[in-house]
C-alpha positions as CSV (number, residue, x, y, z in Angstrom):
1,X,-14.8,-3.5,-24.5
2,X,-13.4,-5.8,-21.8
3,X,-14.7,-5.4,-18.2
4,X,-11.3,-6.3,-16.7
5,X,-7.7,-5.2,-16.9
6,X,-4.7,-7.4,-16.4
7,X,-1.9,-5.3,-15.0
8,X,1.4,-6.5,-16.5
9,X,3.6,-3.4,-15.6
10,X,2.7,-1.8,-12.3
11,X,3.9,1.7,-11.6
12,X,7.1,1.7,-9.5
13,X,6.8,4.5,-7.0
14,X,10.1,6.3,-6.6
15,X,11.5,6.1,-3.1
16,X,14.7,6.9,-1.3
17,X,14.2,5.0,2.0
18,X,14.8,1.4,0.9
19,X,11.2,0.3,0.3
20,X,9.8,-1.0,-3.0
21,X,6.2,0.0,-3.9
22,X,4.6,-1.3,-7.1
23,X,1.2,0.2,-7.7
24,X,-1.0,-2.1,-9.7
25,X,-4.2,0.0,-9.7
26,X,-4.5,3.7,-8.6
27,X,-3.9,7.2,-9.6
28,X,-0.3,6.7,-10.8
29,X,-0.9,3.5,-12.7
30,X,-4.4,3.8,-14.2
31,X,-5.7,7.2,-13.1
32,X,-8.2,5.8,-10.6
33,X,-8.3,8.2,-7.6
34,X,-10.8,6.1,-5.7
35,X,-8.5,3.1,-4.7
36,X,-4.9,2.2,-4.6
37,X,-3.8,-1.5,-4.9
38,X,0.0,-1.8,-4.4
39,X,2.6,-4.3,-3.3
40,X,5.1,-2.8,-0.8
41,X,8.3,-4.3,0.5
42,X,9.8,-2.3,3.4
43,X,13.0,-2.8,5.4
44,X,12.8,-3.5,9.1
45,X,12.3,-0.4,11.2
46,X,10.9,1.6,8.3
47,X,8.3,4.3,9.1
48,X,6.4,7.0,7.4
49,X,4.8,10.3,8.5
50,X,1.1,10.3,9.5
51,X,-1.2,10.7,6.6
52,X,-4.9,10.6,5.7
53,X,-5.3,9.1,2.2
54,X,-8.0,10.4,-0.1
55,X,-8.7,6.9,-1.4
56,X,-9.7,3.6,0.1
57,X,-6.6,1.8,1.5
58,X,-6.4,-1.8,2.5
59,X,-3.3,-3.5,3.9
60,X,-2.5,-7.2,4.0
61,X,0.6,-8.3,5.9
62,X,2.4,-11.2,4.1
63,X,5.5,-11.2,6.3
64,X,6.6,-9.4,9.4
65,X,4.5,-6.8,11.3
66,X,3.2,-3.3,10.8
67,X,2.0,-0.8,13.3
68,X,-0.9,1.7,12.6
69,X,-2.2,4.5,14.7
70,X,-5.8,5.2,13.8
71,X,-7.9,7.8,15.7
72,X,-5.4,7.5,18.6
73,X,-5.6,3.7,18.8
74,X,-2.4,1.7,18.2
75,X,-2.9,-1.4,16.1
76,X,-0.2,-4.0,15.2
77,X,-0.9,-6.4,12.4
78,X,1.1,-9.6,11.8
79,X,1.5,-11.9,8.8
80,X,-1.9,-13.2,7.6
81,X,-3.9,-10.2,9.0
82,X,-5.4,-7.3,7.1
83,X,-7.0,-4.0,7.8
């Protein structure tokens, strides 16, 4: 059995707000509830409700900016930064 998996067809998360989310690894794509690795393209001005995921979540900004509020602290990441 191979110790790796090449993802050739990520799960496309259904959305209605103009963003594209392709989950490569996670609950929807390979039933792993411990981590989610996805590519998301969101339109300018997009936002989402506050949430506390039940899995490890990492974000790498390729283009633009994203604001996070974590434990009351506002953090703004720009292209090339990650959290």
